[in-house]
N, C-alpha and C positions, 0 to 999 in steps of 0.2 A: 354719456350715451352708452348703453350696453349693446354689444354685438354678439349674436349667438350663431353657432355653427349649424348649418342646415345641410342635410344629406340629400343626395340626388342619386337615384337609381336610373341608369339609362337602359338596362335590359337585364332580364332574368333568363338563363338558359333553361332548357327542358328538365335538367337535373337539378334545378334550383340554384345554380351557381350564379352569383353576381360578380361581374369582373373585378370591381374594387369599391370599397367603401372607406370612409373616413371614421376612424374610432374616435379620435380627438385631435386637437390641435392646441397651440399655446395661446389661444385667446382667452379672454376673461369669460368664465362660465356664469350662469344665472345666480350663483351664491357669491359672486364677486372674486372668485379664485381662478388661479391659473394653474393648469397641469403642464409641467415642462415635459414635453413628449420625449425629448432625448433621455431623460432620466428614468423612464420606464423600463423595466426588466421583464421579459416575457417568458423566463425559463420555467416558472411553474405553470403558467397558462397553457404552454404548448404541450404539456403532458396530458391534459384533458381540455382541449380548446372547444368547449360547448359554447353555443351561441344563445343567450337568454334573452327573452323579451323584457325590455325595461329594467334590467339588472335584477329580475325577480328570480331568485335561486330556489324559491319554494314551488315554482311551477316547472313543468317539463321543458327541456330545451326546445327551441325552434329551429335549430340547425347546429352546424359546426363551423369553426374557422379553419380554412385550408392553409391560409398564409397570413402572417402578420409581421409587419416591418416598420421601421422608422423611415420617414421621408422628410428631411428638414425638420420643421416644427410641428409636423403631423405624424400620426400613426394611421397607416393604412392596413386594410386587411381584405382578404377574399373570403367572404362567407358563402356557405352552401345551405340553403333552406331546406328544412325537412318537408317534403312535399309528398303527396300520395300516401299519407300514413293513415 
């Protein structure tokens, strides 16, 4: 049986900030792979923390990541959506 990570957004602030989102966890993904969250290094990402829709780097960003961090077997982040553009 496959299990997929589902996101949940409880609220979006007026400035487009979402309190927390899960980027990944250590569950099996749809390709049968596991991303070990603890092994991810955010050094390069935080230099330009753009938030892309569906990992499409050919399109414009939909926002930015204000904070990204490890939390056990998950990676949590605080996104700010680009609104009123």
